[in-house]
C-alpha positions in Angstrom: -0.1 0.1 0.0 2.9 2.3 1.0 4.8 1.8 -2.3 1.6 2.1 -4.4 0.9 5.4 -2.6 4.5 7.0 -3.2 4.1 6.0 -7.0 0.6 7.6 -6.8 2.3 10.7 -5.5 4.9 11.2 -7.8 3.1 10.1 -10.8 1.2 13.5 -11.5 4.1 15.5 -9.9 2.4 18.8 -10.8 -0.7 18.3 -8.9 1.5 16.9 -5.8 3.9 20.0 -5.9 0.9 22.4 -5.9 -0.6 20.4 -2.8 2.5 20.4 -1.0 3.0 24.2 -1.9 -0.2 24.8 -0.1 0.5 23.0 3.2 3.9 24.4 3.0 2.6 27.8 3.1 -0.4 27.4 5.3 1.9 25.5 8.1 4.6 28.0 7.4 2.0 31.1 7.9 1.0 29.2 11.1 4.1 28.7 12.6 5.1 32.6 11.8 1.8 33.4 13.1 2.3 31.9 16.5 5.9 33.0 16.8 4.4 36.5 16.3 1.8 35.9 19.2 4.6 34.7 21.5 6.8 37.6 20.7 4.0 40.3 21.3 3.1 38.6 24.5 7.3 38.5 25.4 7.1 42.2 24.4 4.1 43.3 26.9 5.4 41.3 29.6 9.2 42.6 29.2 8.2 45.9 28.8 5.3 46.3 31.4 7.8 44.8 34.4 10.9 46.8 33.1 8.6 49.9 34.3 6.9 48.0 37.4 9.2 45.1 38.2 7.8 41.8 38.5 6.5 42.5 42.0 5.5 46.2 43.4 5.7 46.8 47.0 3.6 49.8 47.8 2.1 51.9 50.4 -1.4 50.4 51.5 -3.0 53.2 50.4 -1.0 53.9 47.2 -4.2 52.8 45.0 -6.3 55.8 45.9 -3.5 58.3 46.8 -1.9 57.6 43.3 -4.4 58.8 41.1 -3.4 62.4 42.4 -0.2 61.5 42.8 0.0 62.3 46.5 3.3 61.3 47.7 2.6 61.3 51.3 1.7 57.3 50.1 5.1 56.1 50.6 7.0 53.8 52.0 10.4 53.4 54.3 13.2 52.2 51.6 15.6 50.7 54.3 12.6 48.8 56.0 11.4 47.2 52.7 15.1 46.3 51.9 15.5 44.6 55.0 12.4 42.3 55.1 13.4 41.6 51.6 16.7 40.5 52.1 15.3 37.5 54.1 12.7 36.2 51.1 14.2 33.7 49.0 13.4 33.9 45.0 14.0 37.8 45.0 16.7 38.2 42.3 16.8 42.5 42.8 14.7 45.5 43.6 14.8 49.2 42.9 13.4 52.1 44.8 11.0 54.3 42.6 9.3 57.8 43.2 6.3 58.9 41.2 5.2 62.5 41.3 3.4 65.6 39.4 4.8 68.5 38.9 5.0 71.5 36.6 7.9 72.4 34.3 9.0 75.7 33.4 11.0 77.0 30.5 11.1 80.5 29.7 7.7 81.5 29.0 6.1 78.5 28.7 5.0 75.9 31.1 3.3 72.0 31.0 1.9 69.9 33.6 3.9 66.7 33.7 4.7 63.2 35.3 8.2 63.1 36.9 9.9 59.9 38.4 12.9 59.4 40.4 14.9 56.5 39.8 18.1 54.8 40.8 20.3 53.8 38.1 17.9 52.6 35.5 19.3 51.1 32.5 15.6 51.1 30.9 15.7 55.1 30.7 19.3 55.0 29.5 18.6 52.8 26.4 15.8 54.9 25.3 17.8 58.5 25.0 18.0 59.4 21.5 20.1 62.7 22.0 22.1 63.5 24.9 23.0 61.6 27.6 21.8 59.6 30.6 21.7 61.0 33.8 24.8 61.2 35.8 23.1 60.0 39.7 26.0 61.3 41.3 25.2 65.0 40.1 21.9 66.9 41.7 20.4 68.9 38.7 20.1 66.5 35.8 17.2 65.8 34.1 16.0 63.7 31.2 12.8 64.9 29.2 10.6 63.0 27.2 10.1 63.5 23.4 6.5 65.2 23.8 7.4 67.3 26.5 10.8 68.7 24.8 8.5 69.6 21.4 5.8 71.5 23.9 8.3 73.6 25.6 11.1 73.6 22.7 13.9 72.5 25.0 17.3 71.6 23.8 20.1 70.1 25.4 21.8 72.4 28.1 18.8 74.3 28.8 17.7 75.1 32.2 14.0 74.2 33.4 12.2 74.6 36.7 10.5 71.8 38.1 7.6 73.1 40.7 5.6 70.3 42.6 4.2 69.4 46.1 5.7 68.1 48.9 4.8 64.8 50.7 3.4 67.1 53.6 1.7 69.7 50.7 4.1 72.5 50.5 5.0 74.1 47.3 8.7 73.7 46.2 10.8 74.1 43.4 14.2 73.4 41.9 16.1 74.2 38.8 17.4 71.2 36.7 19.6 71.1 33.6 18.6 69.4 30.4 21.0 66.4 29.8 19.2 64.1 27.3 16.2 63.2 25.7 14.1 60.0 25.8 11.5 58.6 23.7 9.7 55.1 26.0 6.1 56.1 24.5 2.8 58.1 24.3 2.2 58.5 28.1 5.9 58.7 29.4 7.1 60.7 26.5 4.7 63.5 28.5 7.3 63.4 31.5 10.5 63.5 32.9 13.3 61.7 34.8 15.6 62.8 37.7 17.7 60.9 40.2 16.1 59.4 43.3 18.2 61.0 46.2 17.3 64.5 43.5 13.3 63.5 43.7 13.7 62.7 47.7 14.9 66.4 48.3 12.3 68.0 46.2 9.6 66.0 47.8 10.8 66.0 51.5 10.9 62.3 51.1 14.3 61.5 52.6 14.8 57.7 52.8 11.4 57.0 51.1 9.9 56.1 48.0 6.3 55.7 46.3 7.2 52.0 45.0 9.5 49.7 45.5 9.8 47.2 42.3 10.9 43.8 43.0 12.1 41.2 40.1 12.3 37.4 41.0 14.7 35.2 39.9 12.7 32.6 38.1 9.5 33.6 36.3 7.7 30.4 37.3 7.8 31.3 40.8 6.6 35.0 40.7 3.0 33.7 42.6 5.2 31.8 45.4 7.6 35.0 46.0 4.5 37.2 46.2 3.4 34.5 49.0 6.2 35.0 50.9 6.8 39.0 50.4 3.0 38.9 51.7 3.7 36.5 54.8 6.3 39.0 55.5 4.7 42.5 54.9 1.7 44.0 57.1 -1.2 44.4 54.9 -2.7 47.1 57.0 0.9 49.3 55.7 1.8 47.8 52.5 0.4 46.5 49.0 1.7 44.0 46.8 1.2 43.4 43.6 2.3 41.7 40.8 2.6 43.1 37.4 -0.4 41.5 35.9 -2.2 42.9 38.7 -1.3 46.5 38.1 -2.9 48.7 35.3 -2.0 46.6 32.7 -4.5 43.8 33.7 -7.1 45.0 31.5 -5.1 44.9 28.5 -3.5 41.6 29.4 -6.8 40.0 29.6 -7.6 41.6 26.4 -4.6 40.3 24.9 -5.3 37.0 25.9 -8.9 37.0 23.9 -6.9 38.4 21.0 -4.3 35.7 21.1 -6.9 32.7 20.8 -8.9 34.5 18.2 -5.3 35.4 15.8 -4.7 31.5 16.3 -7.8 30.2 15.4 -8.0 32.4 12.4 -4.5 31.3 11.3 -5.7 27.7 11.6 -8.7 28.2 9.6 -6.8 29.8 7.0 -3.9 27.2 6.9 -7.0 24.2 7.1 -9.1 26.2 4.3 -6.2 26.1 1.8 -4.9 22.4 2.8 -8.7 21.0 2.4 -9.4 22.7 -1.1 -6.4 21.6 -2.6 -6.6 18.0 -1.5 -10.2 17.6 -2.4 -9.8 19.1 -5.8 -6.4 16.3 -5.9 -9.2 13.8 -5.2 -12.0 15.1 -7.2 -9.5 15.0 -10.2 -9.1 11.7 -9.7 -12.7 10.0 -9.8 -12.4 8.3 -12.9 -9.2 6.4 -11.5 -11.2 5.6 -8.7 -14.0 4.3 -11.0 -11.5 2.1 -12.9 -10.3 0.9 -10.1 -13.7 0.1 -8.8 -14.3 -1.7 -12.3 -11.6 -3.9 -11.6 -13.0 -5.3 -8.5 -10.5 -3.3 -6.2 -12.1 -3.3 -2.5 -13.7 0.1 -1.6 -11.1 -0.3 1.5 -8.2 -0.5 -0.2 -9.0 2.4 -2.4 -10.1 4.3 0.6 -6.8 3.2 2.5 -4.5 3.9 -0.6 -6.1 7.7 -0.8 -5.6 8.3 2.8 -2.0 6.7 2.8 -1.1 9.4 0.0 -2.8 12.3 2.2 -1.1 11.3 4.9 2.4 11.4 3.3 1.7 14.7 1.3 0.6 16.2 4.6 3.4 15.2 6.3 5.9 16.3 3.6 4.2 19.4 3.4 4.4 20.2 6.9 7.8 19.5 7.0 8.5 22.0 4.4 6.1 24.4 6.2 8.3 23.7 9.5 11.6 24.7 7.4 9.6 27.8 5.7 8.2 29.0 8.9 10.8 27.9 11.2 13.4 29.6 9.2 11.5 33.1 8.8 10.2 33.0 12.4 14.1 32.4 13.9 15.5 34.8 11.7 13.0 37.7 12.7 13.8 36.4 16.0 17.1 37.7 16.0 16.6 40.8 13.5 12.9 41.9 14.8 10.2 43.4 13.0 10.3 47.6 13.4 6.5 48.4 14.1 7.6 52.1 14.2 4.8 54.2 16.1 1.7 52.1 14.9 1.9 50.7 18.3 0.8 53.9 19.9 -2.7 53.6 17.7 -3.1 50.6 20.0 -2.5 51.6 23.5 -1.4 54.7 25.5 -1.5 52.6 28.5 1.6 50.5 28.0 4.7 51.7 26.3 6.3 49.4 24.1 9.0 49.1 22.1 9.0 49.9 18.2 10.2 46.1 17.3 9.0 42.9 18.0 10.9 39.9 18.0 9.3 36.5 17.3 9.4 33.4 19.1 10.2 30.1 18.3 9.7 27.2 20.3 9.9 23.1 19.8 6.1 23.1 20.9 5.3 25.3 17.7 7.4 22.9 15.4 5.2 20.0 16.9 1.7 21.5 16.5 2.5 22.8 12.6 3.7 18.9 12.0 0.4 17.4 13.6 -1.8 20.2 12.3 -0.8 19.8 8.7 -1.1 16.2 8.7 -4.0 15.7 10.2 -5.4 18.3 7.8 -3.7 16.6 5.2 -5.6 13.1 6.0 -9.0 14.6 6.8 -9.1 16.7 3.5 -8.2 13.5 1.9 -10.9 11.6 3.9 -14.0 13.8 3.2 -13.9 13.7 -0.9 -12.6 10.2 -1.0 -15.9 8.9 0.8 -18.1 10.5 -1.3 -16.6 9.3 -4.3 -15.9 5.8 -3.3 -19.9 5.7 -2.1 -20.7 6.2 -6.3 -21.4 3.1 -8.4 -17.9 3.0 -10.9 -20.0 4.1 -13.9 -20.9 7.5 -11.9 -16.9 8.0 -11.3 -16.2 7.2 -14.9 -18.3 9.6 -16.5 -17.7 13.1 -17.1 
């Protein structure tokens, strides 16, 4: 049976190549699509956790007071660090201060969100002009692209930051612009100064509005969070995973979109394979009639066609794995530049401008199974229909 199936496959090489090409394109597209989805999901997590950490520790009333950027909702950094040292699974942690203020330059002023940070590679990587902060200096500031445009700033300009301290009094300091960053639509309207400088500006010596915790093993985020909760009083602290912060709704939407995209990709690949395989069987209806007229059992005819469908599906799937896997792997190294298009999707999450696809063994196994199964199923449906006919019907034009 296998020998006959191989012979039939290559007897009409043009038809076989067309059928296999459809499977190759369908499975290749499916693998690339899944790789793109996985890459997008990774981008969401990486970009979000670089802003919030895997776990964020704040004061218990932070959710309410943070809406008005009330910096009186803060935690003692030294106290938090002391407790985190004894928790297994914590890789590192950084303190951060978020606050609101006005930025004045000459006759212009703009309301903006400010961030006081320690040495921050994330911001440094996004500086497109000038240089990053020198955290040992007290008067340096990094300005977002949109805030720069609104105030018409240049490197070296001196701006004044006016804000309210944690006790409600008004205070202002002058800063020299050393660089401009481009992170995303929301953060580009703000500015960064050093953590020490923010403490002085806001009268928050030794305190921060949040502490961002990164875990050593991403699979143990829930476990580490539970340990942190055990060591921190719920009356004084709020402990949240990155998925529980302001990005939860966006993540839920993405999870639904991911399923929909996967279904669409599967349907597109399946429809193409079904159409081609059904046409291949239909073109051979006379051949089925001849075999039945010669006394060949329906069971053997059916087995022969299913074997052909299995072989074509398997070979086409392998070709699809090669095509889709190669493209997905190449883009996983080079990335896809998406420019500012992501801003139209969401202003809440500050994405980078390049997506790197992901290729996993699971995707290759899935592609192989889907292509092979579709090849067989797409053969079964028309074959059963043609076999049930009388031989004279199969031979009729």
